[in-house]
C-alpha positions as CSV (number, residue, x, y, z in Angstrom):
1,X,118.5,159.7,34.1
2,X,116.4,160.7,37.1
3,X,114.9,158.1,39.4
4,X,111.9,158.1,41.7
5,X,113.2,157.7,45.3
6,X,112.1,154.3,46.4
7,X,111.8,155.3,50.0
8,X,108.9,157.4,49.1
9,X,106.9,154.6,47.5
10,X,103.8,153.5,49.5
11,X,103.4,150.8,50.6
12,X,107.1,150.7,51.6
13,X,109.5,148.4,49.7
14,X,111.1,145.8,51.8
15,X,114.9,145.4,51.9
16,X,114.5,141.6,51.4
17,X,112.1,138.7,51.9
18,X,112.5,138.8,55.7
19,X,110.9,142.2,56.1
20,X,108.8,141.7,53.1
21,X,106.7,138.6,52.4
22,X,108.0,136.7,55.5
23,X,107.5,139.6,57.9
24,X,104.6,138.0,59.8
25,X,106.7,134.8,60.3
26,X,109.8,136.6,61.6
27,X,107.9,139.2,63.6
28,X,108.7,137.5,67.0
29,X,112.4,138.0,66.3
30,X,111.9,141.8,66.5
31,X,112.1,141.6,70.3
32,X,115.5,140.0,70.0
33,X,117.2,141.0,66.7
34,X,116.0,144.5,65.9
35,X,118.1,147.6,66.4
36,X,116.0,148.5,69.4
37,X,116.6,145.1,70.9
38,X,120.3,145.5,70.4
39,X,120.3,148.9,72.1
40,X,118.3,147.4,75.0
41,X,121.0,144.7,75.3
42,X,123.8,147.3,75.1
43,X,122.1,149.2,78.0
44,X,121.8,145.9,80.0
45,X,125.6,145.2,79.5
46,X,126.6,148.7,80.5
47,X,124.3,148.6,83.5
48,X,125.6,145.2,84.7
49,X,129.2,146.5,84.2
50,X,128.4,149.6,86.3
51,X,126.9,147.4,89.1
52,X,129.9,145.1,89.0
53,X,132.4,148.0,89.2
54,X,130.4,149.5,92.1
55,X,129.8,146.4,94.1
56,X,133.0,144.7,93.3
57,X,135.3,147.3,94.9
58,X,137.1,147.6,91.6
59,X,137.4,151.4,91.8
60,X,138.5,152.6,95.2
61,X,136.4,155.6,96.2
62,X,133.6,154.9,93.7
63,X,130.1,155.0,95.0
64,X,128.7,151.6,96.1
65,X,125.1,151.1,95.0
66,X,122.6,149.6,97.4
67,X,119.9,147.0,96.6
68,X,117.3,149.6,95.7
69,X,119.7,151.4,93.4
70,X,120.6,148.2,91.7
71,X,116.9,147.5,91.1
72,X,116.5,151.0,89.7
73,X,119.5,150.4,87.4
74,X,118.3,147.0,86.2
75,X,114.9,148.5,85.5
76,X,116.4,150.8,82.8
77,X,116.7,148.1,80.1
78,X,113.5,146.5,81.3
79,X,111.5,149.7,80.7
80,X,113.1,150.4,77.4
81,X,110.1,151.2,75.2
82,X,108.9,153.5,72.5
83,X,109.8,156.8,74.2
84,X,113.2,155.5,75.2
85,X,113.9,154.2,71.7
86,X,113.1,157.7,70.3
87,X,115.2,159.4,73.0
88,X,118.2,157.1,72.2
89,X,117.8,157.8,68.5
90,X,117.8,161.5,69.3
91,X,121.0,161.2,71.3
92,X,122.6,159.0,68.5
93,X,121.8,161.7,65.9
94,X,123.9,164.0,68.1
95,X,126.8,161.7,69.0
96,X,126.9,159.8,65.6
97,X,127.9,156.8,67.6
98,X,125.6,154.0,68.8
99,X,127.4,152.9,72.0
100,X,128.3,156.5,73.0
101,X,124.6,157.3,72.7
102,X,123.9,154.4,75.1
103,X,126.4,155.8,77.5
104,X,124.7,159.3,77.4
105,X,121.3,157.6,77.8
106,X,122.4,155.9,81.0
107,X,123.9,159.1,82.3
108,X,120.6,160.8,81.9
109,X,119.0,158.0,84.0
110,X,121.6,158.4,86.7
111,X,120.8,162.2,86.8
112,X,117.1,161.5,87.3
113,X,117.5,158.7,89.8
114,X,116.9,160.8,92.9
115,X,113.7,162.2,91.5
116,X,112.6,158.8,90.3
117,X,113.4,157.0,93.5
118,X,112.2,159.8,95.8
119,X,115.3,159.9,97.9
120,X,119.0,160.8,97.7
121,X,121.1,158.2,95.8
122,X,124.8,157.6,94.9
123,X,123.9,157.2,91.3
124,X,124.4,160.8,90.2
125,X,128.1,160.5,91.2
126,X,128.7,157.6,88.8
127,X,128.9,159.5,85.5
128,X,132.6,159.0,85.2
129,X,132.5,155.2,85.6
130,X,129.8,154.5,83.0
131,X,131.7,152.7,80.2
132,X,135.1,153.0,82.0
133,X,137.6,150.4,80.9
134,X,135.4,149.4,78.0
135,X,135.6,149.8,74.2
136,X,132.5,149.8,72.1
137,X,133.4,146.4,70.9
138,X,133.3,145.1,74.5
139,X,129.7,146.3,74.8
140,X,128.7,145.2,71.4
141,X,130.0,141.6,71.5
142,X,128.2,140.9,74.7
143,X,125.1,142.6,73.5
144,X,125.1,140.6,70.3
145,X,125.5,137.4,72.3
146,X,122.5,138.4,74.5
147,X,120.2,139.1,71.6
148,X,121.1,135.9,69.8
149,X,120.7,133.9,72.9
150,X,117.3,135.4,73.5
151,X,116.2,134.7,69.9
152,X,117.3,131.1,70.1
153,X,115.8,130.4,73.5
154,X,112.6,132.2,73.0
155,X,111.8,132.0,69.3
156,X,113.9,129.4,67.5
157,X,113.9,126.6,70.0
158,X,110.1,126.7,70.7
159,X,109.4,126.8,67.0
160,X,111.8,123.8,66.4
161,X,110.1,121.9,69.3
162,X,106.7,122.3,67.6
163,X,108.1,120.5,64.6
164,X,108.7,117.3,66.5
């Protein structure tokens, strides 16, 4: 028995009611609970870990980031938009691993820091400490906590308060 591939049907078929008939109601959750939001949170966790390692003196001999470099690093997840989502998807297609793709994405940003900041930085020398001492689960469990926290604080609680 041959079947028509459902992915080719237009309009697209939803996986369930949340991305089907309730899509408009749950749309605000995309900023917190989508795959892109999870990847943005993974980047944020990796960046904060990198800053902690650098500034905390945890790794003797590792570069120490200055305030401007910290601002550059923290802007990486803040500026995670359409182009960055596509770039990360391209990297993940190569690595076949979500958190490894995040690591490579961050390393690309470290490589382009001097050009982006218009001055020499210590960031290019930090490749080897991105993700050091971490497992993917370390990054994922913190990232999941961040996205759930964001969804509760920014979507669920305001909606619940309107019910009162």
